[in-house]
C-alpha positions in Angstrom: -6.9 31.5 37.8 -7.6 32.2 34.2 -7.0 29.7 31.4 -4.4 31.1 29.1 -3.3 29.3 26.0 0.5 28.9 25.8 0.7 27.7 22.2 1.7 24.3 21.0 4.2 22.2 23.0 6.8 19.5 22.3 6.6 18.9 18.6 2.8 19.4 18.3 3.5 21.9 15.6 5.3 19.3 13.5 2.2 17.1 13.7 0.0 20.1 12.6 2.4 20.9 9.7 2.3 17.2 8.6 -1.5 17.4 8.5 -1.9 20.8 6.8 1.3 21.1 4.8 1.6 24.1 2.5 -0.7 26.4 4.4 1.9 26.8 7.1 4.9 27.6 4.8 5.8 24.1 3.6 6.9 23.9 0.0 4.1 23.1 -2.4 6.6 20.9 -4.4 7.3 18.9 -1.3 3.6 18.5 -0.5 2.7 17.4 -4.1 5.6 15.1 -4.6 4.2 11.7 -5.2 5.5 8.8 -3.1 6.7 5.7 -5.0 4.7 2.8 -3.6 6.8 0.0 -2.0 6.7 -3.3 -3.9 6.9 -6.6 -2.1 7.8 -10.0 -3.5 6.3 -13.3 -2.9 5.2 -16.6 -4.3 1.7 -17.7 -5.4 0.6 -20.1 -2.7 -3.0 -20.8 -3.9 -5.0 -19.7 -7.0 -8.7 -20.6 -7.6 -10.4 -21.0 -10.9 -12.7 -18.2 -9.6 -9.9 -15.7 -10.1 -8.5 -15.1 -6.7 -5.7 -16.5 -4.7 -3.0 -15.9 -2.0 0.6 -14.8 -2.2 2.9 -16.0 0.5 5.7 -13.7 1.6 7.7 -14.0 4.7 5.5 -16.6 6.3 2.3 -14.5 5.8 -0.3 -14.8 3.1 -2.0 -11.9 1.3 -5.2 -12.1 -0.8 -5.2 -11.0 -4.5 -7.7 -11.1 -7.3 -6.8 -11.7 -11.0 -8.2 -8.2 -11.8 -5.3 -6.8 -9.7 -2.7 -8.4 -12.0 -1.0 -6.1 -14.5 -0.2 -9.2 -16.7 -3.8 -10.4 -16.6 -3.9 -11.7 -20.2 -4.1 -15.1 -18.6 -6.9 -16.6 -16.7 -4.6 -18.8 -14.6 -1.6 -18.1 -12.4 0.5 -21.2 -11.7 1.3 -22.2 -8.1 4.9 -21.3 -7.2 4.9 -18.3 -9.6 7.1 -15.5 -8.3 5.3 -12.2 -8.2 5.8 -8.6 -7.0 3.0 -6.5 -5.7 1.9 -3.4 -3.7 -0.3 -3.6 -0.6 -3.7 -1.8 -0.5 -6.9 -2.3 1.5 -10.0 -4.0 0.1 -13.6 -2.7 0.6 -13.7 -4.4 4.0 -10.5 -2.7 5.2 -8.3 -5.8 5.0 -4.9 -5.8 3.3 -4.8 -7.2 -0.3 -2.2 -7.3 -3.1 -2.7 -4.9 -6.1 -0.6 -4.2 -9.2 0.6 -7.8 -9.1 3.4 -8.5 -11.7 4.6 -11.9 -12.7 8.3 -12.4 -12.0 10.2 -10.2 -9.6 11.2 -7.3 -11.7 
């Protein structure tokens, strides 16, 4: 019995198209369309004078650094401050808050 390739099966082509995009006939405009990052909201639970802290949202805490704050004209963020943020990963692969904004715009 010879091994004959029967092509891709059961949606495997959709996975390939998602990976390679325009080369398989997908629209270049669709492939290059930037995705708007999802913003989450929370409250500053802890902030250290060393410039880092934690934001609590939905019973979970996420790390942030003052350098990730868009409104970083201050060296201190008060506890209880409402903030909005985007989630990224730090250099260790752990989730952290970036583009932190004071208030919940």
